[in-house]
C-alpha positions in Angstrom: -66.2 1.0 54.0 -63.3 -0.6 52.2 -59.6 -0.2 51.5 -57.3 -2.0 49.1 -53.9 -3.3 49.3 -51.2 -2.4 46.8 -47.7 -3.3 46.0 -46.1 -6.7 45.8 -42.4 -6.4 46.6 -41.2 -4.0 43.9 -44.5 -3.5 42.1 -48.0 -2.4 43.1 -51.0 -4.5 42.3 -54.6 -4.7 43.3 -55.6 -7.2 45.9 -59.1 -8.7 46.0 -61.3 -7.9 48.9 -61.4 -10.5 51.7 -64.8 -11.2 53.2 -64.9 -11.0 57.0 -67.4 -11.9 59.6 -67.7 -8.3 60.8 -69.8 -6.0 58.7 -69.4 -2.2 59.1 -72.2 0.0 60.0 -73.9 1.1 56.7 -76.6 3.5 55.9 -79.4 2.5 53.6 -81.9 4.9 52.0 -84.3 4.8 49.1 -83.6 6.8 46.0 -86.1 9.2 44.6 -89.6 7.8 44.1 -91.8 9.3 41.4 -94.9 7.3 41.7 -98.0 8.4 39.8 -100.3 7.9 42.7 -103.1 10.5 42.1 -100.3 12.8 40.9 -98.7 12.9 44.4 -94.9 13.2 44.3 -93.2 11.4 47.1 -89.7 12.6 48.0 -86.8 10.4 49.3 -87.7 8.8 52.6 -86.0 6.5 55.1 -87.5 3.1 55.5 -89.5 4.0 58.6 -90.9 7.2 57.2 -91.7 5.5 53.9 -93.7 2.8 55.7 -95.4 5.4 57.9 -96.4 7.6 55.0 -97.7 4.6 53.1 -99.8 3.5 56.0 -101.2 6.9 56.6 -102.2 7.3 52.9 -103.9 3.9 52.9 -105.8 4.7 56.1 -107.0 8.1 54.8 -108.1 6.6 51.5 -110.1 3.8 53.3 -111.9 6.3 55.6 -112.9 8.4 52.6 -114.3 5.5 50.7 -116.4 4.4 53.7 -118.0 7.8 54.1 -118.5 9.1 50.6 -118.5 7.9 47.0 -116.2 10.7 45.9 -112.6 9.7 45.5 -110.2 11.8 47.5 -106.5 12.2 47.3 -104.2 11.8 50.3 -102.3 15.0 51.0 -98.6 14.9 50.3 -96.0 15.2 53.1 -95.4 18.8 54.2 -92.0 18.2 55.7 -88.9 16.7 54.1 -87.5 13.9 56.3 -83.9 14.2 57.4 -81.5 11.6 56.0 -78.4 10.8 58.1 -75.1 11.5 56.4 -72.7 8.6 56.4 -69.9 8.6 59.0 -66.5 9.8 57.7 -64.2 7.1 56.6 -62.0 5.6 59.3 -58.3 5.0 58.8 -57.4 1.4 59.4 -55.3 0.1 62.2 -52.2 -1.8 61.2 -51.4 -4.8 63.5 -48.0 -6.3 62.8 -46.6 -9.5 64.2 -42.8 -10.0 64.0 -41.2 -13.3 63.2 -39.2 -15.3 60.6 -40.9 -16.9 57.5 -40.6 -20.6 56.7 -41.3 -23.9 58.3 -38.0 -24.0 60.0 -39.0 -21.2 62.3 -42.7 -22.1 62.9 -43.7 -22.5 66.6 -40.4 -21.1 67.8 -40.1 -18.5 70.6 -39.0 -15.8 68.1 -42.2 -16.2 66.2 -44.8 -15.5 68.9 -45.6 -12.3 67.1 -46.7 -14.2 64.1 -48.7 -16.6 66.2 -50.5 -13.7 68.0 -51.5 -12.2 64.7 -52.7 -15.7 63.5 -54.8 -15.9 66.7 -56.4 -12.5 66.0 -57.1 -13.5 62.4 -58.8 -16.7 63.4 -60.9 -15.2 66.1 -62.1 -12.3 63.8 -62.5 -14.2 60.6 -59.8 -12.4 58.7 -57.9 -14.3 56.0 -54.2 -13.5 55.8 -53.6 -14.6 52.3 -52.5 -11.6 50.3 -48.8 -10.9 49.5 -47.8 -7.3 49.3 -45.1 -5.0 50.6 -43.0 -8.1 51.4 -45.6 -9.2 53.9 -48.5 -11.6 54.2 -51.5 -9.3 54.6 -55.2 -9.6 55.6 -57.9 -7.0 56.0 -61.1 -6.9 57.9 -62.8 -5.5 60.9 -62.7 -5.7 64.7 -66.1 -4.5 65.7 -66.7 -1.6 63.3 -63.0 -0.7 63.2 -61.1 -1.5 59.9 -57.8 -3.4 60.4 -54.9 -4.7 58.5 -53.0 -7.7 59.8 -49.4 -8.1 58.6 -46.7 -10.7 59.0 -43.5 -9.4 57.3 -41.6 -12.0 55.2 -38.3 -10.2 55.2 -36.9 -12.2 58.2 -36.8 -10.6 61.6 -33.9 -8.3 61.3 -35.3 -6.5 58.2 -38.9 -6.2 59.4 -38.9 -2.5 59.0 -38.6 -2.7 55.2 -42.1 -4.2 55.1 -43.7 -2.3 57.9 -42.4 1.1 56.9 -43.6 0.6 53.3 -47.1 -0.3 54.4 -47.4 2.7 56.8 -46.0 5.1 54.2 -48.3 3.9 51.4 -51.5 3.9 53.4 -50.5 7.0 55.4 -51.4 5.2 58.7 -50.8 7.3 61.8 -48.1 5.7 64.0 -50.5 5.8 66.9 -52.6 3.3 65.0 -49.7 0.9 64.3 -49.5 -1.9 66.9 -46.3 -4.1 66.7 -46.3 -7.5 68.5 -43.1 -9.2 69.3 -41.2 -11.6 71.7 -39.4 -10.3 74.7 -36.6 -12.0 76.6 -36.8 -9.7 79.5 -40.4 -10.5 80.4 -41.3 -13.7 82.3 -42.7 -16.5 80.0 -46.3 -15.9 78.8 -46.4 -12.4 80.4 -47.9 -9.5 78.3 -47.0 -5.9 78.4 -48.7 -3.1 76.4 -46.8 0.1 76.1 -47.6 3.4 74.2 -44.1 3.9 72.9 -40.4 3.1 73.7 -37.2 1.9 72.3 -36.2 -1.4 70.7 -34.8 -3.0 73.9 -32.2 -4.9 71.9 -34.8 -6.6 69.7 -33.5 -6.4 66.1 -36.9 -6.6 64.5 -38.0 -3.6 66.5 -34.8 -1.8 65.8 -35.5 -2.2 62.1 -39.0 -0.9 62.4 -37.9 2.2 64.3 -35.2 2.8 61.8 -37.8 2.8 58.9 -40.0 5.1 60.9 -37.1 7.5 60.7 -36.3 7.1 64.4 -39.9 7.7 65.6 -40.7 5.5 68.6 -44.2 6.8 69.3 -46.2 3.8 68.4 -47.9 1.2 70.6 -46.3 -2.3 71.1 -47.5 -5.5 72.7 -44.6 -7.5 74.2 -45.0 -11.2 74.8 -42.6 -12.7 77.4 -40.6 -15.8 76.4 -38.3 -15.7 79.5 -34.5 -15.9 79.7 -32.5 -18.9 78.4 -31.6 -21.5 81.0 -28.1 -21.8 82.4 -25.5 -20.6 79.9 -27.5 -21.2 76.8 -26.9 -18.6 74.0 -29.8 -16.3 73.5 -29.9 -16.8 69.7 -30.2 -20.6 70.1 -32.9 -20.1 72.8 -35.2 -17.9 70.8 -35.1 -20.4 67.9 -36.2 -23.3 70.1 -39.8 -24.6 70.0 -42.0 -24.6 73.0 -42.6 -27.5 75.3 -46.1 -29.0 75.6 -46.7 -27.3 79.0 -45.4 -24.0 77.6 -47.7 -24.2 74.6 -50.7 -24.7 76.9 -49.7 -21.6 78.9 -49.1 -19.6 75.7 -52.6 -20.4 74.5 -54.0 -18.5 77.5 -51.7 -15.7 76.8 -53.0 -15.4 73.2 -56.5 -15.2 74.5 -55.5 -12.3 76.8 -53.7 -10.7 73.9 -56.8 -11.0 71.7 -58.9 -9.3 74.4 -56.3 -6.5 74.7 -56.3 -5.8 71.0 -60.1 -5.6 71.0 -60.2 -3.2 73.9 -57.4 -1.1 72.3 -59.3 -0.6 69.1 -62.8 -0.2 70.5 -62.2 1.5 73.9 -58.8 3.1 73.8 -55.2 2.5 74.9 -55.7 3.2 78.6 -58.3 0.6 79.2 -56.4 -1.9 77.2 -53.2 -1.3 79.1 -55.0 -1.6 82.4 -56.5 -4.9 81.2 -53.1 -6.3 80.1 -50.7 -4.9 82.6 -52.7 -5.8 85.6 -53.4 -9.4 84.6 -52.5 -11.9 87.2 -50.0 -14.7 86.4 -51.4 -18.1 85.8 -50.2 -19.5 89.2 -52.4 -16.9 91.0 -55.6 -17.8 89.1 -56.0 -21.2 90.6 
């Protein structure tokens, strides 16, 4: 199972396949065998049937040689074995982390979406190295589910230009588009998974919804960064880096987020939401 990437900003180009640690379920079978074995024609068989038939034929021949000097021919199979048909091709999930490109914005609160996608990529062995549709892209599998990981490079407020183009080109259902972003209204390091909703004042999400033609029916994973202290301006706050203690807490949050994504793709939204939204705060885990 494979799918390609196309398009690099204003043009479309082929992107080479990235090897991942997860290998999809595949079906192997032998092609037609036309062996001149005492004029017996052997039809296509699965590996197990082919082994069984060979063993039976050998056994029959040995018994005949031990009881008579006349050479006998093993009878050909009377039933054609059933070969399983391959599963229909799955459409990939698109997992998008929102943030701002460039070293200036690395490790800032507004870029936790990028960091969450990086954590998923590292855990699942997916390389995010292709550039297409104004985004850094990676493709691979989580379990046997094909995924695309995306980090739009348009700057936060124009994220929809990239996300909308990817969804449109690959015809990905919105129910299989997960957008991950920072949220001022959630306590720091808190996760919340929702099946749909508005932008909540987040300009990156506003842009995504606009490029989905106003459609809000897609899942989103919100990562809490807390409110700014005192009278600090929100813009300055979201562009601040994390403290050492906050970074340690956030690493636990990324582990929970990774678990939530795996459950979402492999077991469904409801189980994933239960896992995420019922998680206890760190202070209650001691």
